[in-house]
N, C-alpha and C positions, 0 to 999 in steps of 0.2 A: 702651413703658411709659407714655408720656405719654397715649396714647389710652385706656388702661385707667383712668387717673386721671380723665380727662375724663368717661368713662362713669359712674363712681361718683359724681362730683360732680353730674352731671345727674340721676342716678337717685335720689339721696339723699332729696329731698323726697317723691317718690312712694313710696319704701320706708317713709318715716315714716307716710304715710297708710295703707299696707298694715298696718304694725305696729299702728296704732290700731284699724283695722277688725277685725283678727283677735283682738287682745286683748279688745276690747269684746264681740265675738261669743262668745268663750269665757266671759267674765265673766257675760254675760247668762244663760247656761245655769245658773250657780250660783244666780242670783236666781230664775229660773223654777222651779227644783227646790224652792227654799224656799217660794215663794208658791203654785205651782200643782201641785207634785209631778211636773213634767214637765221634762226627760226623766229617766226612771229612778227617780223617787221614787214614793211612794204618793200617789194622787190625793186621799186623805183629808187631806193636809197643808193644802189650801186651806180646808177647813172649820175647821181648828184654828189657822190662822195668825192671830195677834193682831198687827194691823198696828203697834201701838205698843210692841211688845216688841223687844229686841235681835235675837233669833233666833226665828222666821224673819222677823218683821215688818220692822223697820227695815233689817236687813241685806239682806233680799230686795228691798226697795224701792230701796235704793242700788245693789245689784248689777244688778237688772233694768232699773230706770228710768235709772239713771246709765249702765249699759252701753248702753242703747238711744241715749241722747243722745250718748255718745261714738262709737258705731257710725256715726251719721249726721253726726257732727262738729259738734254744736250745743252752745254753751257749753263747749267742749272743755276749756279750761284749768281753770276752777273745778271742773268735774265730775271731771276726772282727779285733781285735788288732793284732793277729798273722798274719792274711791275709794281713793286711796293711803293716806289716813289711816284709812279703814275697814280696810284690809288690815293696816296696822301694829297697829291696835287688836286685830284678830282674832288676829294672830300672838302678841302678848304676853298676851292674855287666855285664849286657848285652847291654843296650841301650846307656847309657851315653858315653861309649867309642867311639861311632860312631859320635857323635856330642854333644858337651858340652853345647850348648845353647838352641836349639829348639827341643822339643820332637817330633814335626811333622817331622823333618828331620832324627831322629834316630829310628823311629818306636815305641817310648815309650809312646805315648800319652795315650793309654789305661792303661798302667801300672801306670802312674801318677794319672789318674782319679780313678782307682780302689783303689789305695793307700789312697787317700784322702776321698773317699766315705766310705771305711772301717774304717778309723780313725775316721770319724764323727760318724759312727754307734757305734763304741766302746765307745764313749762318750755319745751319745744320747740314746742308748739302742735300743731294737728291735721294739718298738711300741706296740700297743694293740693286734695285730693279731700275737701272738707268743706263743710257748710253755712256754717260760720263764714267760710270764705274766700269763698264765693259771696255771702254777705250783705254782706261788706265792700266788694265791688265795686259794690254798688248805690248 
């Protein structure tokens, strides 16, 4: 039993990096769809994207740009905190009004999950596989 605990203790920082990378990659796709219509959206979105509007502009920039920074692990804590706030804002401005009790009924489950994953990452940091960690060693 002690060996299993040792494995999880050693693996924990690397799993933190994997969580950050996967969550950022998924989040970037939402921003890419808002800004570029890819993947899955209409390519016409880019011509209509007003970069200083909440949707798709500012949200797309935060999701794509912030997602990219988090993916590579650069400025991870402040970027994750901003992205967590964006997801809280999205949940209460878009989803909460449709059902005040259950995110499964208002389509906000992913917003809640992203919000708390990013909040955790803002506190826990990027893990060992990140530019933040690499630059700190210089």
